[in-house]
N, CA, C and O atoms as a GROMACS GRO file, in nm:
protein
  504
    1UNK      N    1  12.233  11.749   8.801
    1UNK     CA    2  12.116  11.683   8.842
    1UNK      C    3  12.043  11.783   8.930
    1UNK      O    4  12.105  11.851   9.012
    2UNK      N    5  11.907  11.794   8.914
    2UNK     CA    6  11.818  11.880   8.987
    2UNK      C    7  11.818  11.853   9.135
    2UNK      O    8  11.841  11.740   9.179
    3UNK      N    9  11.792  11.958   9.212
    3UNK     CA   10  11.789  11.938   9.354
    3UNK      C   11  11.649  11.870   9.388
    3UNK      O   12  11.542  11.920   9.352
    4UNK      N   13  11.659  11.762   9.454
    4UNK     CA   14  11.539  11.688   9.495
    4UNK      C   15  11.535  11.671   9.646
    4UNK      O   16  11.637  11.650   9.710
    5UNK      N   17  11.415  11.681   9.701
    5UNK     CA   18  11.395  11.658   9.847
    5UNK      C   19  11.413  11.504   9.862
    5UNK      O   20  11.349  11.424   9.795
    6UNK      N   21  11.503  11.470   9.954
    6UNK     CA   22  11.532  11.332   9.980
    6UNK      C   23  11.427  11.266  10.073
    6UNK      O   24  11.419  11.300  10.191
    7UNK      N   25  11.349  11.175  10.021
    7UNK     CA   26  11.252  11.100  10.088
    7UNK      C   27  11.305  10.959  10.117
    7UNK      O   28  11.378  10.906  10.034
    8UNK      N   29  11.271  10.892  10.237
    8UNK     CA   30  11.316  10.765  10.258
    8UNK      C   31  11.241  10.670  10.160
    8UNK      O   32  11.125  10.689  10.122
    9UNK      N   33  11.316  10.569  10.125
    9UNK     CA   34  11.247  10.471  10.034
    9UNK      C   35  11.142  10.384  10.108
    9UNK      O   36  11.169  10.338  10.219
   10UNK      N   37  11.034  10.364  10.054
   10UNK     CA   38  10.927  10.281  10.106
   10UNK      C   39  10.952  10.135  10.088
   10UNK      O   40  11.010  10.093   9.988
   11UNK      N   41  10.906  10.052  10.187
   11UNK     CA   42  10.906   9.909  10.173
   11UNK      C   43  10.789   9.879  10.080
   11UNK      O   44  10.714   9.971  10.048
   12UNK      N   45  10.769   9.750  10.034
   12UNK     CA   46  10.668   9.712   9.941
   12UNK      C   47  10.533   9.734  10.014
   12UNK      O   48  10.441   9.791   9.956
   13UNK      N   49  10.521   9.690  10.139
   13UNK     CA   50  10.402   9.710  10.220
   13UNK      C   51  10.363   9.858  10.233
   13UNK      O   52  10.248   9.896  10.209
   14UNK      N   53  10.452   9.932  10.267
   14UNK     CA   54  10.441  10.080  10.285
   14UNK      C   55  10.388  10.149  10.157
   14UNK      O   56  10.297  10.233  10.157
   15UNK      N   57  10.453  10.106  10.047
   15UNK     CA   58  10.418  10.169   9.916
   15UNK      C   59  10.277  10.119   9.879
   15UNK      O   60  10.200  10.196   9.819
   16UNK      N   61  10.240   9.997   9.910
   16UNK     CA   62  10.109   9.950   9.877
   16UNK      C   63  10.003  10.039   9.950
   16UNK      O   64   9.902  10.080   9.892
   17UNK      N   65  10.028  10.064  10.070
   17UNK     CA   66   9.931  10.153  10.153
   17UNK      C   67   9.938  10.297  10.106
   17UNK      O   68   9.835  10.366  10.105
   18UNK      N   69  10.055  10.346  10.066
   18UNK     CA   70  10.061  10.482  10.010
   18UNK      C   71   9.984  10.494   9.882
   18UNK      O   72   9.917  10.594   9.857
   19UNK      N   73   9.993  10.387   9.798
   19UNK     CA   74   9.919  10.390   9.679
   19UNK      C   75   9.760  10.403   9.700
   19UNK      O   76   9.688  10.470   9.626
   20UNK      N   77   9.718  10.336   9.803
   20UNK     CA   78   9.575  10.345   9.846
   20UNK      C   79   9.545  10.489   9.895
   20UNK      O   80   9.441  10.547   9.863
   21UNK      N   81   9.638  10.543   9.974
   21UNK     CA   82   9.608  10.678  10.030
   21UNK      C   83   9.614  10.775   9.915
   21UNK      O   84   9.531  10.866   9.914
   22UNK      N   85   9.700  10.765   9.820
   22UNK     CA   86   9.709  10.857   9.708
   22UNK      C   87   9.580  10.846   9.623
   22UNK      O   88   9.528  10.944   9.569
   23UNK      N   89   9.535  10.728   9.616
   23UNK     CA   90   9.408  10.714   9.534
   23UNK      C   91   9.280  10.748   9.606
   23UNK      O   92   9.188  10.806   9.549
   24UNK      N   93   9.276  10.711   9.733
   24UNK     CA   94   9.152  10.732   9.804
   24UNK      C   95   9.138  10.862   9.883
   24UNK      O   96   9.028  10.905   9.917
   25UNK      N   97   9.255  10.922   9.912
   25UNK     CA   98   9.253  11.043  10.004
   25UNK      C   99   9.252  11.004  10.146
   25UNK      O  100   9.331  10.920  10.189
   26UNK      N  101   9.157  11.067  10.224
   26UNK     CA  102   9.146  11.042  10.367
   26UNK      C  103   9.070  10.910  10.394
   26UNK      O  104   8.961  10.885  10.342
   27UNK      N  105   9.134  10.830  10.476
   27UNK     CA  106   9.075  10.697  10.504
   27UNK      C  107   9.101  10.658  10.644
   27UNK      O  108   9.192  10.711  10.708
   28UNK      N  109   9.023  10.564  10.695
   28UNK     CA  110   9.044  10.500  10.830
   28UNK      C  111   9.115  10.365  10.788
   28UNK      O  112   9.110  10.317  10.675
   29UNK      N  113   9.178  10.315  10.890
   29UNK     CA  114   9.249  10.191  10.883
   29UNK      C  115   9.160  10.082  10.829
   29UNK      O  116   9.205  10.008  10.741
   30UNK      N  117   9.037  10.065  10.874
   30UNK     CA  118   8.948   9.959  10.832
   30UNK      C  119   8.915   9.971  10.690
   30UNK      O  120   8.891   9.868  10.627
   31UNK      N  121   8.910  10.096  10.627
   31UNK     CA  122   8.891  10.116  10.489
   31UNK      C  123   9.015  10.071  10.405
   31UNK      O  124   9.000  10.026  10.291
   32UNK      N  125   9.130  10.085  10.460
   32UNK     CA  126   9.252  10.043  10.395
   32UNK      C  127   9.247   9.888  10.388
   32UNK      O  128   9.267   9.830  10.281
   33UNK      N  129   9.220   9.818  10.510
   33UNK     CA  130   9.214   9.677  10.504
   33UNK      C  131   9.118   9.628  10.403
   33UNK      O  132   9.144   9.526  10.340
   34UNK      N  133   9.010   9.692  10.385
   34UNK     CA  134   8.906   9.641  10.280
   34UNK      C  135   8.957   9.648  10.137
   34UNK      O  136   8.914   9.573  10.050
   35UNK      N  137   9.052   9.742  10.113
   35UNK     CA  138   9.116   9.756   9.979
   35UNK      C  139   9.210   9.636   9.943
   35UNK      O  140   9.239   9.614   9.826
   36UNK      N  141   9.256   9.561  10.040
   36UNK     CA  142   9.341   9.451  10.005
   36UNK      C  143   9.272   9.336   9.953
   36UNK      O  144   9.156   9.312   9.989
   37UNK      N  145   9.339   9.259   9.865
   37UNK     CA  146   9.270   9.139   9.811
   37UNK      C  147   9.273   9.034   9.922
   37UNK      O  148   9.355   9.045  10.013
   38UNK      N  149   9.189   8.934   9.916
   38UNK     CA  150   9.189   8.822  10.006
   38UNK      C  151   9.311   8.737   9.982
   38UNK      O  152   9.353   8.724   9.868
   39UNK      N  153   9.369   8.681  10.083
   39UNK     CA  154   9.339   8.705  10.232
   39UNK      C  155   9.389   8.840  10.279
   39UNK      O  156   9.503   8.879  10.255
   40UNK      N  157   9.302   8.908  10.345
   40UNK     CA  158   9.322   9.045  10.390
   40UNK      C  159   9.419   9.038  10.510
   40UNK      O  160   9.410   8.947  10.593
   41UNK      N  161   9.517   9.141  10.519
   41UNK     CA  162   9.598   9.148  10.639
   41UNK      C  163   9.516   9.186  10.754
   41UNK      O  164   9.407   9.241  10.742
   42UNK      N  165   9.576   9.152  10.880
   42UNK     CA  166   9.498   9.189  10.998
   42UNK      C  167   9.499   9.345  11.015
   42UNK      O  168   9.592   9.415  10.973
   43UNK      N  169   9.394   9.391  11.076
   43UNK     CA  170   9.380   9.534  11.113
   43UNK      C  171   9.503   9.584  11.176
   43UNK      O  172   9.552   9.689  11.135
   44UNK      N  173   9.562   9.512  11.280
   44UNK     CA  174   9.670   9.565  11.358
   44UNK      C  175   9.801   9.576  11.261
   44UNK      O  176   9.886   9.664  11.276
   45UNK      N  177   9.805   9.487  11.168
   45UNK     CA  178   9.930   9.494  11.072
   45UNK      C  179   9.917   9.619  10.994
   45UNK      O  180  10.015   9.693  10.987
   46UNK      N  181   9.806   9.649  10.934
   46UNK     CA  182   9.783   9.770  10.855
   46UNK      C  183   9.802   9.897  10.945
   46UNK      O  184   9.866   9.993  10.902
   47UNK      N  185   9.750   9.899  11.063
   47UNK     CA  186   9.758  10.011  11.151
   47UNK      C  187   9.910  10.033  11.188
   47UNK      O  188   9.952  10.148  11.192
   48UNK      N  189   9.991   9.931  11.214
   48UNK     CA  190  10.127   9.946  11.242
   48UNK      C  191  10.199  10.000  11.124
   48UNK      O  192  10.291  10.079  11.145
   49UNK      N  193  10.169   9.967  11.002
   49UNK     CA  194  10.239  10.014  10.884
   49UNK      C  195  10.204  10.166  10.864
   49UNK      O  196  10.289  10.247  10.827
   50UNK      N  197  10.077  10.198  10.890
   50UNK     CA  198  10.042  10.336  10.881
   50UNK      C  199  10.110  10.425  10.978
   50UNK      O  200  10.151  10.536  10.946
   51UNK      N  201  10.122  10.377  11.096
   51UNK     CA  202  10.194  10.448  11.207
   51UNK      C  203  10.344  10.467  11.172
   51UNK      O  204  10.403  10.571  11.203
   52UNK      N  205  10.405  10.364  11.106
   52UNK     CA  206  10.539  10.373  11.058
   52UNK      C  207  10.546  10.484  10.956
   52UNK      O  208  10.637  10.567  10.960
   53UNK      N  209  10.450  10.488  10.864
   53UNK     CA  210  10.452  10.593  10.758
   53UNK      C  211  10.434  10.725  10.817
   53UNK      O  212  10.487  10.825  10.768
   54UNK      N  213  10.358  10.730  10.926
   54UNK     CA  214  10.338  10.860  10.990
   54UNK      C  215  10.474  10.914  11.060
   54UNK      O  216  10.507  11.032  11.055
   55UNK      N  217  10.546  10.818  11.121
   55UNK     CA  218  10.678  10.843  11.186
   55UNK      C  219  10.780  10.897  11.069
   55UNK      O  220  10.863  10.986  11.092
   56UNK      N  221  10.767  10.838  10.952
   56UNK     CA  222  10.860  10.871  10.838
   56UNK      C  223  10.811  11.001  10.777
   56UNK      O  224  10.880  11.054  10.689
   57UNK      N  225  10.706  11.052  10.815
   57UNK     CA  226  10.660  11.180  10.756
   57UNK      C  227  10.578  11.170  10.628
   57UNK      O  228  10.557  11.271  10.561
   58UNK      N  229  10.529  11.042  10.592
   58UNK     CA  230  10.443  11.032  10.474
   58UNK      C  231  10.305  11.054  10.499
   58UNK      O  232  10.230  11.088  10.408
   59UNK      N  233  10.263  11.037  10.625
   59UNK     CA  234  10.122  11.034  10.657
   59UNK      C  235  10.094  11.115  10.778
   59UNK      O  236  10.183  11.125  10.864
   60UNK      N  237   9.976  11.175  10.794
   60UNK     CA  238   9.931  11.238  10.918
   60UNK      C  239   9.786  11.190  10.935
   60UNK      O  240   9.731  11.112  10.858
   61UNK      N  241   9.731  11.244  11.043
   61UNK     CA  242   9.591  11.193  11.073
   61UNK      C  243   9.509  11.308  11.143
   61UNK      O  244   9.561  11.406  11.198
   62UNK      N  245   9.377  11.281  11.134
   62UNK     CA  246   9.278  11.366  11.202
   62UNK      C  247   9.216  11.274  11.293
   62UNK      O  248   9.199  11.156  11.262
   63UNK      N  249   9.175  11.327  11.418
   63UNK     CA  250   9.112  11.242  11.528
   63UNK      C  251   8.963  11.261  11.512
   63UNK      O  252   8.910  11.370  11.494
   64UNK      N  253   8.898  11.138  11.522
   64UNK     CA  254   8.749  11.136  11.524
   64UNK      C  255   8.718  11.050  11.640
   64UNK      O  256   8.716  10.928  11.624
   65UNK      N  257   8.693  11.106  11.758
   65UNK     CA  258   8.664  11.023  11.868
   65UNK      C  259   8.786  10.940  11.908
   65UNK      O  260   8.895  10.989  11.939
   66UNK      N  261   8.758  10.810  11.905
   66UNK     CA  262   8.871  10.715  11.931
   66UNK      C  263   8.936  10.664  11.796
   66UNK      O  264   9.025  10.579  11.799
   67UNK      N  265   8.891  10.714  11.685
   67UNK     CA  266   8.940  10.675  11.557
   67UNK      C  267   9.034  10.780  11.501
   67UNK      O  268   9.033  10.895  11.544
   68UNK      N  269   9.116  10.738  11.404
   68UNK     CA  270   9.198  10.824  11.333
   68UNK      C  271   9.179  10.810  11.184
   68UNK      O  272   9.177  10.698  11.131
   69UNK      N  273   9.163  10.924  11.113
   69UNK     CA  274   9.151  10.920  10.969
   69UNK      C  275   9.285  10.970  10.918
   69UNK      O  276   9.335  11.077  10.955
   70UNK      N  277   9.341  10.886  10.830
   70UNK     CA  278   9.476  10.912  10.776
   70UNK      C  279   9.476  10.975  10.641
   70UNK      O  280   9.382  10.956  10.564
   71UNK      N  281   9.581  11.050  10.609
   71UNK     CA  282   9.596  11.119  10.476
   71UNK      C  283   9.736  11.128  10.449
   71UNK      O  284   9.819  11.126  10.540
   72UNK      N  285   9.765  11.137  10.326
   72UNK     CA  286   9.906  11.145  10.270
   72UNK      C  287   9.958  11.288  10.284
   72UNK      O  288   9.889  11.384  10.253
   73UNK      N  289  10.082  11.299  10.333
   73UNK     CA  290  10.143  11.432  10.341
   73UNK      C  291  10.241  11.450  10.234
   73UNK      O  292  10.294  11.560  10.220
   74UNK      N  293  10.272  11.343  10.152
   74UNK     CA  294  10.369  11.354  10.048
   74UNK      C  295  10.297  11.309   9.920
   74UNK      O  296  10.233  11.204   9.919
   75UNK      N  297  10.308  11.385   9.816
   75UNK     CA  298  10.240  11.355   9.693
   75UNK      C  299  10.312  11.240   9.618
   75UNK      O  300  10.432  11.216   9.630
   76UNK      N  301  10.230  11.172   9.540
   76UNK     CA  302  10.288  11.058   9.461
   76UNK      C  303  10.404  11.115   9.367
   76UNK      O  304  10.506  11.048   9.346
   77UNK      N  305  10.384  11.232   9.316
   77UNK     CA  306  10.489  11.295   9.233
   77UNK      C  307  10.613  11.324   9.308
   77UNK      O  308  10.722  11.297   9.258
   78UNK      N  309  10.602  11.379   9.427
   78UNK     CA  310  10.723  11.406   9.514
   78UNK      C  311  10.795  11.280   9.542
   78UNK      O  312  10.917  11.275   9.529
   79UNK      N  313  10.720  11.175   9.580
   79UNK     CA  314  10.791  11.050   9.610
   79UNK      C  315  10.854  10.992   9.486
   79UNK      O  316  10.967  10.943   9.495
   80UNK      N  317  10.792  10.995   9.374
   80UNK     CA  318  10.842  10.941   9.249
   80UNK      C  319  10.969  11.021   9.208
   80UNK      O  320  11.068  10.961   9.165
   81UNK      N  321  10.967  11.155   9.221
   81UNK     CA  322  11.089  11.233   9.196
   81UNK      C  323  11.203  11.192   9.278
   81UNK      O  324  11.312  11.165   9.227
   82UNK      N  325  11.179  11.188   9.410
   82UNK     CA  326  11.284  11.147   9.499
   82UNK      C  327  11.339  11.010   9.470
   82UNK      O  328  11.461  10.991   9.465
   83UNK      N  329  11.244  10.909   9.451
   83UNK     CA  330  11.280  10.769   9.429
   83UNK      C  331  11.365  10.754   9.295
   83UNK      O  332  11.469  10.689   9.291
   84UNK      N  333  11.313  10.817   9.192
   84UNK     CA  334  11.381  10.809   9.060
   84UNK      C  335  11.514  10.879   9.071
   84UNK      O  336  11.614  10.833   9.015
   85UNK      N  337  11.519  10.993   9.142
   85UNK     CA  338  11.649  11.063   9.147
   85UNK      C  339  11.758  10.979   9.218
   85UNK      O  340  11.873  10.970   9.176
   86UNK      N  341  11.709  10.917   9.331
   86UNK     CA  342  11.803  10.821   9.397
   86UNK      C  343  11.846  10.708   9.313
   86UNK      O  344  11.964  10.674   9.307
   87UNK      N  345  11.745  10.645   9.243
   87UNK     CA  346  11.791  10.538   9.151
   87UNK      C  347  11.884  10.582   9.043
   87UNK      O  348  11.983  10.516   9.012
   88UNK      N  349  11.849  10.700   8.983
   88UNK     CA  350  11.938  10.749   8.885
   88UNK      C  351  12.080  10.773   8.929
   88UNK      O  352  12.175  10.738   8.859
   89UNK      N  353  12.096  10.833   9.042
   89UNK     CA  354  12.233  10.853   9.101
   89UNK      C  355  12.299  10.716   9.144
   89UNK      O  356  12.416  10.690   9.120
   90UNK      N  357  12.221  10.641   9.205
   90UNK     CA  358  12.282  10.521   9.262
   90UNK      C  359  12.319  10.418   9.150
   90UNK      O  360  12.423  10.351   9.160
   91UNK      N  361  12.240  10.406   9.052
   91UNK     CA  362  12.262  10.294   8.952
   91UNK      C  363  12.313  10.343   8.813
   91UNK      O  364  12.370  10.268   8.734
   92UNK      N  365  12.289  10.470   8.789
   92UNK     CA  366  12.319  10.512   8.653
   92UNK      C  367  12.408  10.639   8.648
   92UNK      O  368  12.400  10.714   8.551
   93UNK      N  369  12.489  10.663   8.748
   93UNK     CA  370  12.581  10.775   8.767
   93UNK      C  371  12.510  10.908   8.731
   93UNK      O  372  12.573  10.997   8.675
   94UNK      N  373  12.385  10.921   8.762
   94UNK     CA  374  12.314  11.038   8.736
   94UNK      C  375  12.276  11.074   8.585
   94UNK      O  376  12.230  11.182   8.548
   95UNK      N  377  12.302  10.966   8.507
   95UNK     CA  378  12.284  10.985   8.361
   95UNK      C  379  12.147  10.927   8.311
   95UNK      O  380  12.118  10.808   8.322
   96UNK      N  381  12.072  11.013   8.260
   96UNK     CA  382  11.939  10.968   8.205
   96UNK      C  383  11.967  10.874   8.079
   96UNK      O  384  11.901  10.773   8.057
   97UNK      N  385  12.065  10.916   8.002
   97UNK     CA  386  12.100  10.831   7.884
   97UNK      C  387  12.139  10.687   7.923
   97UNK      O  388  12.102  10.591   7.855
   98UNK      N  389  12.213  10.672   8.032
   98UNK     CA  390  12.238  10.540   8.087
   98UNK      C  391  12.116  10.462   8.126
   98UNK      O  392  12.102  10.343   8.095
   99UNK      N  393  12.025  10.534   8.197
   99UNK     CA  394  11.896  10.474   8.231
   99UNK      C  395  11.820  10.430   8.114
   99UNK      O  396  11.772  10.316   8.112
  100UNK      N  397  11.804  10.517   8.010
  100UNK     CA  398  11.730  10.485   7.886
  100UNK      C  399  11.795  10.367   7.814
  100UNK      O  400  11.727  10.274   7.771
  101UNK      N  401  11.924  10.372   7.803
  101UNK     CA  402  11.994  10.257   7.743
  101UNK      C  403  11.972  10.123   7.814
  101UNK      O  404  11.958  10.021   7.746
  102UNK      N  405  11.967  10.120   7.946
  102UNK     CA  406  11.950  10.006   8.021
  102UNK      C  407  11.805   9.952   7.993
  102UNK      O  408  11.781   9.835   7.963
  103UNK      N  409  11.711  10.049   8.006
  103UNK     CA  410  11.572  10.011   7.991
  103UNK      C  411  11.544   9.961   7.851
  103UNK      O  412  11.463   9.869   7.835
  104UNK      N  413  11.609  10.021   7.745
  104UNK     CA  414  11.585   9.977   7.608
  104UNK      C  415  11.638   9.837   7.589
  104UNK      O  416  11.580   9.758   7.514
  105UNK      N  417  11.747   9.806   7.653
  105UNK     CA  418  11.798   9.671   7.637
  105UNK      C  419  11.725   9.569   7.728
  105UNK      O  420  11.702   9.456   7.686
  106UNK      N  421  11.689   9.608   7.852
  106UNK     CA  422  11.626   9.518   7.933
  106UNK      C  423  11.475   9.499   7.904
  106UNK      O  424  11.426   9.387   7.913
  107UNK      N  425  11.407   9.598   7.871
  107UNK     CA  426  11.264   9.588   7.842
  107UNK      C  427  11.223   9.577   7.704
  107UNK      O  428  11.103   9.576   7.674
  108UNK      N  429  11.318   9.570   7.614
  108UNK     CA  430  11.287   9.551   7.462
  108UNK      C  431  11.187   9.650   7.419
  108UNK      O  432  11.075   9.612   7.383
  109UNK      N  433  11.219   9.780   7.419
  109UNK     CA  434  11.134   9.891   7.377
  109UNK      C  435  11.090   9.866   7.236
  109UNK      O  436  11.168   9.837   7.145
  110UNK      N  437  10.951   9.881   7.220
  110UNK     CA  438  10.898   9.865   7.087
  110UNK      C  439  10.925   9.987   6.999
  110UNK      O  440  10.970  10.090   7.051
  111UNK      N  441  10.901   9.980   6.872
  111UNK     CA  442  10.923  10.088   6.778
  111UNK      C  443  10.827  10.199   6.813
  111UNK      O  444  10.864  10.315   6.800
  112UNK      N  445  10.702  10.170   6.857
  112UNK     CA  446  10.604  10.271   6.898
  112UNK      C  447  10.655  10.341   7.022
  112UNK      O  448  10.651  10.464   7.026
  113UNK      N  449  10.703  10.267   7.126
  113UNK     CA  450  10.762  10.333   7.245
  113UNK      C  451  10.884  10.420   7.205
  113UNK      O  452  10.898  10.530   7.259
  114UNK      N  453  10.965  10.380   7.122
  114UNK     CA  454  11.084  10.454   7.087
  114UNK      C  455  11.038  10.583   7.009
  114UNK      O  456  11.097  10.689   7.028
  115UNK      N  457  10.938  10.575   6.927
  115UNK     CA  458  10.881  10.693   6.872
  115UNK      C  459  10.830  10.789   6.972
  115UNK      O  460  10.854  10.909   6.959
  116UNK      N  461  10.762  10.744   7.069
  116UNK     CA  462  10.711  10.823   7.181
  116UNK      C  463  10.817  10.898   7.251
  116UNK      O  464  10.806  11.018   7.278
  117UNK      N  465  10.925  10.824   7.283
  117UNK     CA  466  11.041  10.877   7.348
  117UNK      C  467  11.103  10.988   7.268
  117UNK      O  468  11.139  11.091   7.324
  118UNK      N  469  11.118  10.968   7.136
  118UNK     CA  470  11.175  11.072   7.050
  118UNK      C  471  11.086  11.194   7.039
  118UNK      O  472  11.134  11.305   7.018
  119UNK      N  473  10.959  11.174   7.054
  119UNK     CA  474  10.862  11.288   7.052
  119UNK      C  475  10.884  11.374   7.186
  119UNK      O  476  10.884  11.497   7.184
  120UNK      N  477  10.902  11.300   7.297
  120UNK     CA  478  10.931  11.369   7.420
  120UNK      C  479  11.060  11.446   7.414
  120UNK      O  480  11.066  11.562   7.454
  121UNK      N  481  11.158  11.385   7.366
  121UNK     CA  482  11.297  11.447   7.343
  121UNK      C  483  11.284  11.568   7.255
  121UNK      O  484  11.342  11.672   7.289
  122UNK      N  485  11.212  11.564   7.147
  122UNK     CA  486  11.200  11.664   7.053
  122UNK      C  487  11.126  11.788   7.118
  122UNK      O  488  11.160  11.903   7.092
  123UNK      N  489  11.026  11.756   7.202
  123UNK     CA  490  10.950  11.858   7.267
  123UNK      C  491  11.040  11.932   7.369
  123UNK      O  492  11.022  12.051   7.392
  124UNK      N  493  11.137  11.858   7.432
  124UNK     CA  494  11.222  11.919   7.526
  124UNK      C  495  11.315  12.017   7.455
  124UNK      O  496  11.354  12.118   7.513
  125UNK      N  497  11.353  11.988   7.328
  125UNK     CA  498  11.443  12.066   7.253
  125UNK      C  499  11.381  12.200   7.209
  125UNK      O  500  11.452  12.299   7.188
  126UNK      N  501  11.251  12.200   7.196
  126UNK     CA  502  11.177  12.324   7.147
  126UNK      C  503  11.180  12.429   7.258
  126UNK      O  504  11.126  12.538   7.241
   0.00000   0.00000   0.00000
């Protein structure tokens, strides 16, 4: 298995905010609040989650007077690599074939998707 930087797993709320940061870039907390569907969470709730993400090393900020503009310090790809690596080792004994077998049974992979997977595998062989 490849060496992966281990990142802490995010909660659902943390991941939702990280998705917004990855998409929007630098944002203020009030801009994050506006991205949520109604009913919107309280400003203090979002602010608390952002500060937790900052303590975990996922987010940093720039100071603008009394305000802070936040930005991601971990790329979506880095987090995905870490998350999938942890899932692969925890649930599938580090075996990609076990993962694919599980997904093909659980998700009922279509013929089109199976063909796409085979193309990916064939490109790896080249």
